[in-house]
N, C-alpha and C positions, 0 to 999 in steps of 0.2 A: 712443706708440711700441709699447706692448704690443699694442694692437688691430691695428696694422699687421703684427705678426708672427704673427697667428692666421689660418690658412687652413682653409677647408672642404674636406674630401675629397670627390671626386666620387661621387655616386650612393648613398652609404651613410649620410649623416648624421654622419659622423665629423669630427673636427677635429684639427689639429696646431699646436703652438706650439714655436718654437725661439728662445731668447733668454736673457737674464739674469734671475735671480730670487734673492731672499734664500735662503740655504741653509735647506732645509726641516728638516734634521736638528737636533735639540737634545739636548745632553748635556754632561756634564762629562768631558772626555777623560782626566782624572786617574783615572777609574774603571779604566783599564788599567794604572795604575802601582801594581800590587799592591793595588788598591782603596784608593788614597790612602796607600799606604805605612804602613798601620796606624792612620791618623788619619781617621776618617770625618767629623770636624768640618770638614774642608776641602771637603766637597761643596757644590754649589750654584752653581758658576760655569759659565754656558753658554759653552763655549769657542768656539763657532761664531757667536755673536751678532755681527752687523755684517758678516759676509762674504757675498759673492754667489757663485753658481755658474752655469755655463752649463747650461741646462736644455732637455730635449726632453720635451714632454708630448704624448701621443697619446690621443685618445678615439675609440673604435670601438664599434659595436653588439656585444652579448654573443654573438650567433650567429657572429660572425666568429672568436671565440676558442674556442668550444666544439668538442669532438670531433664530427666529422661535421656541424658547424654546427648542432647540435641541443642547445639550452640546456636544454630540458625533460628529456631523457633523460641528458644529460651536462653537468651544471652545474659540475663542478669542473675548474679549469684549474691548470696548474703554470707558473710564470714564472721565468725566469732570464736573465741578460744576460752578455755578455762584452765585454772591451776588448782590441783588437788593435793592435799597433804594429810598425813596421819597426825595424831596427837603425839606430843613429845613428853617423855618423862626424864627429868634431869636428876641425877644422883652423883655423888662425888666421883669424878673421873669417868663418868659414863653418861651417854645420851642414848635413849632408847625410843624408837618409834613404835607405837602400838595402835591397834584398832583399825577401823576401815578408813579408806581415803575419803576426805570430805572436801567439797569445792569451797575454796577460800577466795577466789578471784575470778573475774571474767572481763573480757575485753572485746569490744567490737570497734566502734569509732574511738579514736584516741581521746583521752582526757575527759570522757563523759562522767566517770565516777568522781573525778576530782572537781570538775567545773559545774556539772549539772546536779548531781545527787547532793542532798543535804547531809550534814555531818552525821545526823542520827540515823540515816538510812543507808549509809555506805556498805556496812557489813551485810545487811539484808540483800542489797542489790548484788553484791559480790557473790552471794550464795544462791542467786536465782539464775534462771535461763531466759533467753529471749521469748520462749513460748509463754512465759508468765507475764511479760511486759504489758500486754493489752489490758490485763486486769489489775495491774499495779498502779492504783490511783495516785499513790504518793509520787512515784517516778514520773508518770504522765503529767501530774500537776506541776512538778518542777521544770519540765520541759516547756509547758505552756506559760509558766511564770518563773523564769530563771532568776537566780539571785545575782549573778555577775553584773548585768546591766543596772540593777538597782544600786549595787556598790559603786559602780563607776559614776553614776549620777550623784550619789552622796559625796564621793571624794573629789570628783573633778567637775561636777556640774554639767556633764554631758547627758542630755535627756535620754532616758531609757525608752525604747520602743514600746508602743501600747501593747497591752496583753488582751486576750490570750495570744501566745506566739505560735500560731498554726504553721508559720513558716519553719520554725524549729522542729515542730512535730514531723513535718515532711522530711527535713534534713536528717534527723536522728532516728525516726521511728517507722516511717513508711517508705522512704525513698522518694525521689523526685519524679513526678509524672503528672501529666494533665489529668489523669483519672484518679490521682491520689486525693484524699480529703484535706487538701491544703491549698494555699493561694498561689503557689509557684506553678505557672502554666507552661511547663516545658517537659518533654519526655527525656529522662536522663538515666535513672538507675533504680527504679522501683520494680519489684517482681511483678507488679501489675502489667508490665510491658511484656512478660512472658506469655506466649499463646496458651500454654497448658496450665496456667494459674487461674483458678476460679475466683473472680472478684468478690463473690459473696462469702468466700471462706478466708479471704485475705485479712490478716490482722496486723496491727503495728507491732514491731519488734526492733529492739536496738541492735543493729548489726552494721558492719562495714559492707556497704553494697558496691558492686562493680558491674558495669555494663561492658562485657567482654567484646561487644561489637564496635565500640568506639575505637577508631584507628589510632595508632601511635602517632603522637605529634612530633614534628621535626623541631619545634621550638617550644619546649615545655616552660610553663610559668610556675614559679615557686608558690604562687597563690592559687594554683589549680583553677577551678571553675570561676572563682572570683577574678582571676587574671585572664579570663576568656579561653582557658585551656580545659576543654571538657573531659580530657583524659585524667585530670588531676583530682585531688581530694575536694569534695567528699565523694567523687566517683572513684572508689578505690583509694589507695594511699600509696604513692610512690615514695621512695626513700628521700627524694629531694623536696617533697611537698612541705611547706612551712605551716604545719598544722596548727601551731599556737596562734600565729597571726590570722590564719583563715578562720579558726573558730572564734577568736575574739571579734573579728569583723562580723561574722555571722550572728553572734549573740547581740551585737549592736545594731543589727538590721541592715547589713550591707546587701543581702540578697533581695532583689526586687521581685515583684510578682511575675514578671516575664522571664525570670531566670537570669537577667543581667545583674551587674554589680554596681553599687554606688558606695565606694569606699568611704568610711567615716574618717574624715581628714584628721581629726584631733587624735586619733589612735593609729594613724597610718604607719608609724614607725614600729608598732607592735613591741615585741620584747627586744628588738635590736639585734637579734641573732637570725640571720637570713640563710645561712648555708652551714653545712657540716664541714669544719676545717680539714678533717681527715679525707673527705671525698669518698667516692665509691668506685668500684671497678666496672669495666664495660662488659664483663661476661659473668656467668653464674659462678658464685652465689651473689655477686654484685655488692655485698656489704664490704666496708673498708677493712683492710688488713689490720690486725690488732696492734696496739702500741706495745713496745718492748721496753718501756721505761716507766717507772713509778710516777704517778701524778705528783706526789709529794717529795720527790728526790731533792735533798738539800743541795743548794749551790748549783743546780742545773741551769743551763742557759737555753 
């Protein structure tokens, strides 16, 4: 069935897949409950294990993505997506969609709206675009002074890094580069590394950035850049990257000014979910095959 849902794109060597897959994300969702309500021993349950999601996978040549279709001069790309829906009218036995499609969600880096945005600004952020981020003082303010480190300090006594957090501004909003207006002095994944980008016109924007010139590593680390693996998150996001643990460490100041990592030992175990138990495939579309049994099947073993 999966093979029947894979189509070759004309003339460019690309492929597309649309269908069900095992949920690629792996995490203990209780990480959002004030980090287990003060009890880190509860960590380790993959909340999404056993669930399927409708998946769209697209594979295209790098030149199709690079600025001016020139991967050599412009290897860094920024990726974000949005979800749009119509208004819904409910009546007895009937559900009707009406009106124009309106953006109700956006996603670049994983978990930004959940972890960075304040409760009162999530809807506004979900309705905005990266082009508006530079003038969104509320969002920028939350990046420079994030809430999660303050909560961790209040609950566990682990000191929050000093603010303003210009390191997070570089990770989430400008990309990492020596020329970026932040303290991390290493060239990794900012569009400022593209030869055809005018530094004077460059503005911060929350996107998932990828330097396509970074070679594929033979020994990937689930902690990505924090694990010394420059091909991993936040330089792109591979299916096996443990983005919850990476972001938690980044928020706690694990990224040093020279681009190296100093893991915060007290939170080194993270959410206790380090891999996707379903696993992934070695060829396109790479996502795991869907589960064929209900998560809540009574008496299952």
